C-alpha positions in Angstrom: -13.4 0.1 -7.7 -12.1 3.7 -7.7 -13.4 6.7 -9.6 -11.4 9.7 -10.7 -11.9 12.8 -8.5 -12.7 16.1 -10.1 -9.1 17.1 -9.7 -7.9 13.9 -11.3 -10.2 14.5 -14.3 -9.0 18.1 -14.7 -5.5 16.8 -15.5 -7.1 14.7 -18.3 -9.2 17.6 -19.5 -6.2 20.0 -19.6 -4.4 18.0 -22.3 -4.3 19.4 -25.9 -1.8 19.5 -28.8 0.8 21.4 -26.8 0.1 20.4 -23.2 0.5 17.0 -21.7 -0.3 16.4 -18.1 2.2 13.7 -17.2 5.0 14.0 -14.6 8.3 12.2 -15.0 11.6 11.5 -13.3 15.0 10.8 -14.7 17.0 8.4 -12.6 20.8 7.9 -13.1 22.0 4.5 -11.9 25.2 2.5 -11.7 24.4 -0.9 -13.2 27.7 -2.4 -12.0 26.0 -4.4 -9.2 23.1 -5.7 -11.4 23.1 -9.3 -12.6 25.5 -9.3 -15.5 26.5 -5.7 -14.9 23.7 -4.3 -17.0 20.2 -3.1 -16.3 17.8 -4.7 -18.9 14.2 -4.6 -19.8 13.5 -8.1 -18.6 15.1 -7.3 -15.2 12.8 -4.2 -14.7 9.7 -5.9 -16.2 10.0 -8.8 -13.7 10.6 -6.3 -10.9 7.4 -4.5 -11.7 5.4 -7.7 -12.3 6.4 -8.9 -8.8 5.8 -5.6 -7.0 2.8 -3.9 -8.8 0.5 -4.9 -6.0 2.7 -2.9 -3.6 2.7 0.2 -5.6 0.2 3.0 -6.2 -2.5 2.8 -8.8 -0.8 3.6 -12.1 1.2 0.5 -12.6 -1.6 -1.8 -13.6 -4.8 0.1 -13.7 -6.4 1.7 -16.8 -9.1 4.2 -17.5 -12.7 3.2 -18.2 -14.8 6.0 -19.7 -18.4 6.6 -18.7 -20.8 6.6 -21.7 -21.5 10.1 -23.1 -19.0 11.6 -20.7 -21.8 11.9 -18.0 -19.4 11.3 -15.2 -15.7 11.1 -14.4 -13.9 7.9 -15.6 -13.2 4.9 -13.4 -10.0 2.9 -12.7 -9.9 -0.8 -13.2 -7.1 -3.4 -13.3 -6.0 -4.1 -16.9 -6.6 -7.8 -17.6 -4.0 -7.7 -20.3 -1.3 -5.9 -18.2 2.2 -6.8 -19.2 5.0 -4.6 -17.9 7.1 -5.2 -21.1 4.5 -3.3 -23.1 5.4 -0.2 -21.1 9.2 -0.5 -21.1 11.6 0.3 -24.0 15.3 0.7 -24.4 17.4 3.3 -26.2 21.2 3.5 -26.7 23.1 6.7 -27.0 26.4 6.7 -29.0 29.0 6.0 -26.4 30.1 7.9 -24.4 26.7 9.6 -24.2 26.9 13.2 -22.9 24.6 14.9 -20.5 23.5 17.2 -23.3 22.6 14.2 -25.5 20.7 12.7 -22.6 18.8 15.9 -21.9 17.8 16.2 -25.6 16.5 12.6 -25.7 14.5 13.1 -22.5 13.0 16.3 -23.9 11.8 14.4 -27.0 10.4 11.6 -24.8 8.6 14.1 -22.6 6.9 15.6 -25.6 5.0 12.4 -26.4 1.5 11.8 -24.8 0.6 8.7 -22.9 -1.7 6.0 -24.5 -5.0 6.3 -22.6 -6.1 2.8 -23.6 -3.7 1.1 -21.1 -2.1 2.0 -17.7 -0.9 5.5 -17.8 2.9 5.1 -17.5 6.0 4.4 -19.6 9.6 3.7 -18.9 12.7 4.0 -21.1 16.1 2.6 -20.2 18.8 4.7 -21.8 22.2 3.0 -22.2 25.6 4.3 -23.3 26.1 7.1 -20.8 29.7 8.1 -20.0 31.2 6.2 -17.1 29.0 3.1 -17.8 25.9 4.7 -16.2 22.4 4.0 -17.3 19.5 6.5 -17.2 15.9 5.5 -16.4 13.2 7.8 -17.6 9.7 7.2 -16.2 6.6 9.2 -16.8 3.2 8.8 -15.2 0.0 10.7 -15.9 -0.9 13.3 -13.2 -4.5 12.0 -13.3 -3.2 8.8 -11.7 -0.7 10.0 -9.2 0.3 12.9 -6.9 3.6 13.5 -5.2 2.9 11.3 -2.1 1.7 8.4 -4.3 4.7 8.8 -6.6 7.0 8.4 -3.5 5.1 5.3 -2.5 5.5 3.8 -6.0 9.2 4.5 -5.9 9.4 2.9 -2.4 7.7 -0.2 -3.7 10.2 -0.6 -6.6 13.4 0.4 -4.9 15.5 -1.4 -2.3 17.8 -0.3 0.5 20.6 -2.7 -0.6 21.6 -4.3 -3.9 19.9 -7.5 -2.7 16.1 -7.4 -3.2 14.0 -7.6 -0.1 11.4 -10.3 0.7 8.0 -9.4 -0.6 4.5 -10.3 0.6 2.4 -12.4 -1.8 -0.1 -10.7 -4.1 -3.4 -11.4 -2.5 -5.3 -8.5 -4.0 -8.5 -9.0 -5.9 -8.5 -7.4 -9.4 -10.5 -4.2 -9.4 -13.2 -3.9 -12.1 -15.2 -0.8 -13.1 -19.0 -0.9 -12.8 -21.1 -2.0 -15.7 -22.3 0.4 -18.3 -25.8 0.6 -17.0 -24.6 1.3 -13.5 -22.2 4.0 -14.7 -24.9 5.7 -16.7 -27.3 5.7 -13.8 -24.8 7.1 -11.3 -23.7 9.7 -13.9 -27.3 10.9 -14.5 -28.0 11.1 -10.8 -24.8 13.1 -10.1 -25.6 15.4 -13.0 -29.1 16.1 -11.5 -27.7 16.7 -8.0 -24.7 18.7 -9.3 -26.2 22.2 -8.7 -26.4 21.5 -5.0 -22.8 20.3 -4.8 -21.7 23.2 -6.9 -23.4 25.7 -4.7 -21.7 24.2 -1.6 -18.3 24.3 -3.4 -18.9 28.0 -4.3 -19.7 28.9 -0.6 -16.6 27.0 0.6 -14.4 28.8 -2.0 -15.7 32.3 -1.6 -13.7 33.2 1.6 -10.5 32.3 -0.1 -10.9 33.6 -3.6 -7.8 35.8 -3.2 -5.8 32.6 -2.9 -6.6 31.6 -6.4 -3.7 32.6 -8.8 -4.5 35.8 -10.6 -7.6 36.7 -8.6 -5.6 38.4 -5.7 -4.6 41.1 -8.1 -8.2 42.1 -8.9 -9.6 45.2 -7.0 -11.9 44.3 -4.1 -11.2 40.5 -4.1 -9.1 40.7 -0.9 -11.7 42.8 0.9 -14.5 40.5 -0.2 -12.6 37.4 1.0 -11.9 38.9 4.4 -15.6 39.9 4.7 -16.7 36.4 3.8 -14.4 34.9 6.4 -15.9 37.1 9.1 -19.5 36.5 7.9 -19.0 32.8 8.1 -17.2 32.9 11.4 -14.0 31.4 10.0 -10.6 32.1 11.6 -8.9 35.2 10.1 -6.0 34.3 7.9 -3.3 36.6 6.5 -4.4 38.6 3.5 -2.9 37.4 0.2 -0.6 40.0 -1.3 -2.1 41.9 -4.2 0.4 40.9 -6.9 0.2 40.3 -10.6 2.5 38.3 -12.7 4.7 40.5 -14.9 5.5 39.6 -18.5 8.5 37.5 -19.2 10.0 35.7 -22.2 8.6 32.4 -20.9 5.0 33.6 -20.4 3.8 33.2 -24.0 1.8 30.4 -25.6 3.8 27.2 -25.4 4.6 25.0 -28.4 4.8 21.2 -28.8 8.6 20.9 -28.2 10.3 20.7 -24.8 13.8 21.4 -23.5 15.1 19.7 -20.4 18.1 20.4 -18.1 19.3 18.6 -14.9 21.8 19.6 -12.2 22.6 19.1 -8.6 23.5 21.2 -5.6 25.0 20.0 -2.3 22.4 19.7 0.4 24.9 20.4 3.2 25.6 23.8 1.8 21.9 24.6 1.6 21.4 23.6 5.2 24.4 25.7 6.3 22.9 28.7 4.5 19.6 28.0 6.3 21.3 27.9 9.7 23.2 31.1 9.0 20.4 33.2 7.4 17.4 31.7 9.1 14.3 30.1 7.5 13.9 26.7 6.0 15.5 24.6 3.3 12.6 25.5 1.0 13.3 29.2 1.7 16.9 28.7 0.5 15.7 26.8 -2.6 13.2 29.6 -3.5 15.8 32.3 -3.0 18.2 30.4 -5.2 15.5 30.2 -7.9 14.8 34.0 -7.5 18.5 34.8 -8.0 18.9 32.4 -11.0 15.8 33.8 -12.7 16.9 37.4 -12.0 20.3 36.7 -13.7 18.7 34.9 -16.6 16.2 37.7 -17.2 18.6 40.5 -16.6 21.1 39.0 -19.1 18.4 39.4 -21.8 17.2 42.8 -20.7 13.9 41.4 -19.7 14.0 41.8 -15.9 10.6 43.1 -14.7 10.5 45.9 -12.2 8.2 44.0 -9.9 8.5 40.4 -8.5 7.7 37.3 -10.4 4.8 35.2 -9.1 5.6 31.5 -8.4 3.1 28.7 -7.8 4.2 26.1 -5.3 2.4 22.7 -5.3 1.5 21.5 -1.8 0.3 18.1 -0.7 -3.0 18.0 1.3 -2.3 14.5 2.6 -1.9 14.7 6.4 -1.4 12.1 9.2 -1.5 8.4 9.3 -3.5 6.7 6.5 -3.5 9.9 4.4 -1.9 8.0 1.5 -5.1 5.9 1.3 -7.2 8.9 0.3 -8.3 8.4 -3.3 -7.1 10.7 -6.1 -4.8 13.7 -6.2 -4.6 15.4 -2.9 -2.8 18.5 -4.0 -3.2 22.3 -4.0 -1.3 25.4 -5.1 0.2 28.1 -3.0 1.3 31.3 -4.7 4.0 33.6 -3.6 5.9 36.6 -4.9 9.5 35.8 -5.9 11.7 38.8 -5.2 13.6 38.9 -8.5 13.3 42.7 -8.6 15.6 43.3 -5.6 19.3 43.7 -6.6 20.8 43.2 -3.1 21.1 39.4 -2.2 20.4 40.0 1.5 17.3 42.0 0.8 16.2 39.4 -1.8 16.6 36.5 0.7 14.7 38.4 3.4 11.9 39.2 1.0 11.6 35.6 -0.2 11.6 34.3 3.3 9.0 36.8 4.4 6.7 36.3 1.4 6.8 32.5 1.8 6.0 32.8 5.5 2.9 34.8 4.7 1.9 32.4 2.0 2.3 29.3 4.3 0.4 30.9 7.1 -2.4 31.8 4.8 -2.4 28.3 3.2 -2.5 26.6 6.6 -5.4 28.8 7.7 -7.5 28.2 4.6 -6.6 24.5 4.2 -5.8 25.1 0.5 -9.0 23.4 -0.6 -9.8 25.8 -3.4 -8.3 23.5 -6.1 -10.7 20.7 -5.2 -13.7 22.9 -4.8 -13.2 24.9 -8.0 -12.5 21.7 -10.0 -16.0 20.5 -9.0 -18.0 23.6 -10.0 -18.9 22.3 -13.4 -20.8 19.0 -14.1 -18.7 16.3 -15.8 -20.4 16.6 -19.2 -19.2 20.2 -19.5 -16.0 20.2 -17.5 -13.8 18.9 -20.3 -14.9 21.3 -22.9 -14.8 24.3 -20.6 -11.4 23.4 -19.3 -9.9 23.1 -22.8 -11.7 26.3 -23.9 -10.2 28.2 -20.9 -6.7 27.0 -21.6 -7.0 27.9 -25.2 -8.4 31.4 -24.4 -5.8 32.2 -21.8 -3.0 33.3 -24.2 -5.5 35.2 -26.3 -6.8 37.3 -23.4 -3.2 37.5 -21.9 -4.3 35.7 -18.8 -1.1 35.3 -16.7 -2.0 34.3 -13.1 1.6 33.1 -12.4 5.0 33.1 -14.1 6.2 29.6 -13.3 5.9 26.6 -11.0 8.6 25.8 -8.5 8.3 22.6 -6.5 10.6 21.2 -3.7 10.1 17.5 -2.9 12.0 16.0 0.1 13.5 12.6 -0.5 15.5 10.0 1.4 19.0 10.8 2.5 20.4 7.3 1.9 21.2 5.4 -1.3 18.5 3.3 -3.0 18.8 0.5 -5.6 16.8 -0.6 -8.7 17.3 -4.2 -9.6 20.6 -4.1 -7.8 21.7 -0.9 -9.6 22.6 2.0 -7.3 20.5 5.1 -7.9 23.0 8.0 -8.2 20.5 10.8 -8.8 16.8 11.4 -9.5 15.7 14.5 -11.4 12.0 15.3 -11.5 10.6 16.6 -14.8 7.1 18.1 -14.5 4.4 19.9 -16.5 4.2 23.3 -18.3 1.0 25.0 -19.7 0.0 28.2 -21.2 -1.5 29.3 -17.9 1.3 28.2 -15.6 4.1 29.4 -17.9 6.6 27.8 -20.2 9.1 27.0 -17.3 8.9 24.5 -14.4 11.6 24.0 -11.8 11.4 21.0 -9.6 14.0 19.9 -7.0 14.3 16.6 -5.2 16.6 16.0 -2.2 18.3 12.6 -2.3 21.3 11.1 -0.5 23.0 14.4 0.3 22.2 16.3 -2.9 19.4 18.5 -4.2 18.7 17.2 -7.7 17.2 19.8 -10.0 15.0 19.1 -13.0 13.9 21.9 -15.3 11.5 21.5 -18.2 10.7 24.4 -20.6 9.0 25.1 -23.9 11.9 24.9 -26.4 10.5 27.8 -28.4 10.7 30.1 -25.3 13.8 28.8 -23.5 15.9 26.8 -25.9 18.6 26.0 -23.3 17.4 25.7 -19.7 20.9 24.4 -18.7 21.8 28.1 -18.4 19.4 28.4 -15.5 21.2 25.4 -13.8 24.4 27.4 -14.1 22.8 30.4 -12.5 21.6 28.3 -9.6 25.2 27.3 -9.0 26.1 31.0 -9.1 23.2 31.8 -6.7 24.5 29.2 -4.2 28.0 30.9 -4.3 26.4 34.3 -3.7 24.5 33.0 -0.6 27.6 31.3 0.6 29.4 34.7 0.4 26.6 36.4 2.2 26.9 33.9 5.1 30.6 34.8 5.5 29.9 38.6 5.7 
């Protein structure tokens, strides 16, 4: 029996007509080594049926709502779980192009998940050029975070075309508590909530300037520093006082999505890191800064001050961390030096700002997401969350410009039902508050696979940003040779 955490529940509450809180991935596979040379729904369904007990929660667990919304929902194993109900197949007119694939994936990503069953779907997309097959998988963020997603992939994928031996399923089906028990627990937690809320407020106060948007408010930084001293907590670097400037992708988002995928050579990124200093993530962020600068400048929309990017960070640490229930994720914000014309200055600024953000995040533990999500009792949290998201565009609330995420992956090939995985492109979430653009990269088998999702009304063709990322890599290569 597992109950959603307040962070998990927030992902459910955030959904509305234009915002869906599922994350997805687009795998491109070579089915030549599959039985019969084709990846089929029965193949994948049998794989999931035999390995669901090895994977993270979302494969066979569904939501059970607490009466009257008095408490967060629970997870339980779906007694009617059948993988075939979650898997469909689509054929592109051969030879299907990358543009056709991106348009189809965008349409799939626009659709919400059915909350009456386990919160995932998979679509096999046949007919790609070169005999390739695409596998689009989406899972609700309430059910999974980045580490759990990696564990789920590890359960389903193999190191060779031949499937590995599997342990038998000896798990006992999980069941949610009875209605009376859920009501009693919910009432008790509602009564005790003021105490928990006060504790969360005290824990959050020293790091209020870490919350996106608050660091730009006068006095917040000084108040946070004073609170740290008053509570005897270690001093951490002050968050820079920055505010997100207006951009074409920071307007209310619509229902439609646009998707683009690309790849960059990981060896080149590592060579740039060695030549210029910093980390692989520093290089990725600098590439994004340059690409966004080019895209904005081309439209005459380049702000005179840096963009503000949110970077998701896992809070799972050490052995056994993956067993911790619910989403263990926080957000780190950093300026993105799009305003600097010189590539060397831009790289230096990105590296410096990220270093400050990381040192501050390490010092504060990044727990503000968990603490703030629990400030309101469950009966009011859903309504207040939706109201806040609806009000954000009206009051021009713009705490950040976009989300950029860098997920490290395995540097060796993996196989799905015998089909070699050629690439894996993450496709994430956009909202009115976080901006109508999300860039997520995943390093896999010598490449950095880039997945971009945007509001189609604001950025009709995000593949242009992929092109600018390639230009940005060339620019940094040139800088290394100087």
